[in-house]
C-alpha positions in Angstrom: -30.8 124.8 165.1 -30.6 128.6 165.4 -28.6 130.0 168.4 -28.6 133.6 169.3 -25.7 134.0 171.9 -26.5 135.8 175.2 -24.8 138.9 176.3 -22.4 137.7 179.0 -20.5 139.3 181.8 -23.3 141.4 183.0 -25.6 141.2 186.1 -28.5 140.0 183.9 -28.3 137.9 180.8 -30.9 137.3 178.0 -30.8 134.5 175.5 -33.0 133.0 173.0 -32.4 129.5 171.7 -34.4 128.2 168.7 -33.6 124.5 168.7 -35.4 121.6 167.0 -33.2 118.8 168.2 -32.7 120.0 172.0 -35.3 122.6 172.8 -35.6 123.0 176.4 -38.3 125.2 178.1 -36.8 127.1 181.1 -37.8 130.0 183.1 -35.1 130.8 185.4 -31.2 129.9 185.7 -28.0 130.9 187.3 -24.8 131.1 185.5 -21.3 131.3 186.8 -19.7 134.0 184.9 -15.9 134.7 185.3 -16.0 133.2 188.8 -19.1 135.1 190.0 -22.6 134.0 190.2 -24.9 136.1 188.1 -28.8 135.8 187.6 -29.9 134.9 184.2 -33.3 135.1 182.7 -33.2 132.7 179.6 -35.9 132.3 177.1 -36.0 129.0 175.4 -38.5 128.5 172.3 -39.6 125.0 171.9 -40.2 123.1 168.8 -39.6 125.9 166.2 -38.7 125.0 162.5 -35.0 124.8 162.0 -33.4 127.0 159.4 -29.8 126.3 160.2 -27.5 124.5 162.5 -25.0 126.3 164.8 -23.0 123.9 167.0 -21.0 126.5 168.8 -23.6 128.6 170.4 -24.8 129.0 173.8 -26.0 128.3 176.4 -26.9 124.6 175.4 -23.8 122.6 174.7 -24.1 118.9 173.5 -21.0 116.6 173.6 -20.2 113.0 173.1 -17.4 110.9 175.0 -16.0 107.8 175.9 -13.0 106.3 177.7 -12.2 103.9 174.8 -13.6 102.0 172.1 -15.2 103.4 169.0 -17.5 106.5 168.7 -19.6 107.8 165.5 -21.4 111.0 165.1 -23.7 111.2 162.1 -22.1 108.2 160.5 -18.4 109.7 161.0 -16.2 107.8 163.2 -14.2 109.7 165.7 -11.5 108.8 168.2 -13.0 107.8 171.5 -10.4 109.5 173.8 -6.9 110.4 172.4 -6.4 113.7 170.8 -9.3 115.8 172.0 -9.4 118.4 174.8 -11.3 117.3 177.8 -12.2 113.9 176.1 -15.1 115.6 174.3 -16.6 115.7 170.9 -18.9 118.6 170.0 -22.3 117.2 168.7 -23.9 118.6 165.7 -27.4 117.5 165.0 -27.8 115.6 161.7 -30.5 116.3 159.2 -33.6 113.9 159.1 -36.3 113.5 156.5 -39.6 115.3 157.6 -41.6 112.5 159.2 -38.9 110.5 160.4 -39.8 111.2 164.0 -43.5 110.0 164.2 -44.0 112.2 167.4 -42.8 115.4 165.6 -43.3 114.8 161.8 -42.1 118.4 161.1 -38.7 117.8 162.8 -35.8 118.3 160.3 -32.8 117.6 162.6 -31.9 115.0 165.5 -28.8 113.9 167.3 -27.6 110.7 166.0 -24.5 108.9 167.8 -23.2 105.4 167.8 -20.4 103.3 169.5 -19.0 100.1 170.5 -16.1 98.3 172.2 -16.0 100.3 175.5 -14.2 98.2 178.0 -13.2 98.5 181.7 -9.5 98.3 182.1 -7.9 97.3 185.2 -9.4 99.3 188.1 -10.6 102.0 185.7 -14.3 102.0 184.9 -15.0 103.0 181.3 -17.9 105.2 180.1 -19.7 106.2 176.9 -22.0 109.2 177.3 -24.1 111.9 175.4 -24.2 115.1 177.5 -26.5 118.1 177.2 -25.0 121.0 179.4 -28.0 123.3 179.9 -26.5 126.5 180.9 -22.8 126.5 179.6 -22.0 129.4 177.3 -18.3 128.3 177.4 -16.0 125.8 179.2 -15.5 128.5 181.9 -19.0 129.8 182.1 -20.9 126.9 183.8 -24.3 127.5 185.4 -27.5 125.7 186.4 -31.1 126.0 185.5 -34.2 126.2 187.7 -37.0 123.6 186.6 -39.1 124.0 189.7 -42.1 124.6 187.5 -41.9 121.2 185.8 -42.4 117.5 186.7 -39.6 115.9 184.7 -37.6 115.5 181.4 -39.2 114.5 178.0 -37.7 113.6 174.8 -38.1 111.3 171.8 -35.6 108.7 171.1 -34.4 105.6 169.7 -32.2 103.9 172.2 -30.5 100.7 170.8 -28.1 99.0 173.2 -26.9 95.6 174.5 -28.2 93.8 177.6 -26.3 96.5 179.8 -28.8 99.1 178.6 -28.7 103.0 179.1 -29.6 105.4 181.9 -30.5 109.1 181.7 -28.8 110.9 184.7 -29.5 114.5 185.9 -26.6 116.4 187.3 -27.1 119.0 189.9 -25.0 121.3 192.3 -24.7 118.4 194.7 -23.2 116.0 192.2 -21.4 118.3 189.7 -18.0 119.7 190.5 -19.3 123.1 189.6 -21.5 123.1 192.8 -18.5 122.9 195.2 -20.2 120.3 197.3 -18.4 117.2 196.1 -14.8 116.2 195.3 -13.4 115.0 191.8 -11.2 112.6 193.7 -12.7 109.0 192.9 -13.5 106.6 195.7 -14.5 109.1 198.4 -17.8 109.3 200.2 -18.3 112.7 198.6 -17.0 112.0 195.2 -18.7 113.9 192.3 -20.6 112.3 189.3 -23.0 110.0 191.2 -25.9 111.9 189.3 -29.5 110.8 190.2 -30.8 108.8 187.1 -33.3 106.3 185.7 -32.8 103.3 183.6 -34.2 103.9 180.0 -36.3 101.3 177.9 -34.3 99.8 175.0 -36.0 100.7 171.7 -35.6 100.0 168.1 -38.2 102.6 166.9 -38.9 106.0 168.0 -40.3 106.2 171.6 -41.6 109.1 173.8 -39.7 109.2 177.1 -40.9 111.0 180.1 -38.6 110.9 183.3 -40.1 112.3 186.4 -37.7 114.1 188.7 -39.0 112.2 191.6 -38.1 108.8 190.0 -34.5 109.6 189.8 -32.0 107.6 192.1 -28.3 107.5 192.7 -26.1 104.5 192.2 -24.5 105.2 195.7 -20.7 105.7 195.1 -20.5 109.5 195.7 -21.8 112.6 197.3 -25.6 112.3 198.3 -28.1 114.3 196.3 -31.7 114.8 197.6 -33.9 112.6 195.8 -37.6 111.8 195.4 -39.8 114.8 195.9 -36.9 116.7 197.4 -34.8 116.5 194.3 -33.2 119.8 193.6 -35.0 120.8 190.5 -33.9 124.4 190.8 -30.0 123.3 190.5 -29.9 121.1 187.4 -26.7 121.6 185.5 -26.7 118.9 182.7 -28.2 115.6 181.3 -26.4 112.7 180.3 -27.4 109.5 178.4 -25.0 107.0 179.9 -24.4 103.8 178.1 -24.2 100.7 180.3 -20.6 99.1 180.4 -20.3 95.4 181.3 -18.2 94.7 184.1 -16.0 92.4 181.8 -15.6 92.3 178.0 -16.5 94.6 175.4 -19.6 96.8 175.2 -21.9 95.8 172.4 -22.8 98.0 169.5 -25.1 100.8 170.7 -27.0 103.8 169.0 -28.8 106.9 170.2 -31.2 109.2 168.2 -32.7 112.0 170.3 -35.1 114.6 169.3 -37.1 117.4 171.0 -35.5 117.5 174.6 -37.8 119.5 177.0 -39.1 119.8 180.6 -42.7 118.8 181.1 
């Protein structure tokens, strides 16, 4: 994955991202830069051969997080929560043998994360999630992307979970705190993080997933977002692969491998 960092702190930013594993075709986006909203014209090149991996680039940022339990990134165990700022582990794509992904046989990198043992504790609901922030050059520079020209989200993946499954959620300016339309206080009618999403088919081999924006629905615990044909495609901030956590007991071992993320 080759990342060419954008020129920030200007009225217009240009960025080129060459990324085998998470290559997203976008036309227009807006970025919050030092507290001000500036227009950004980002050019993303899709499915280009990888020459190197740069996990610290921008604007795409991929992270792994969980409240508790065990997490593993590319076969290396990482702590699920303690000892990390903001409860996040930066995700570096792992090399794969050419031909491993049958849908893109020239692919040489993919994300590979695993975990188990996440558990709800008392009144606190646990989570385990892989997140792709689509226009986040840094922790203080968070923006949205305009996918109005597209129907939905596509990626190739292996999604192995227990019976609780996994869900793809799509955050937008109605459900993400950066939009200023919801509150981070839990249990409120306007609470953040009730991102519209869709249940994903469990798979033990590579599958092609296509998730139309119009199919996304909220669980119903937080601030309302337009859904169906009115889903705000012009205000997407991030994507999450959420692992289902059982109401009681430990989460079964799970595994996610993801390649060639794009809009379609």
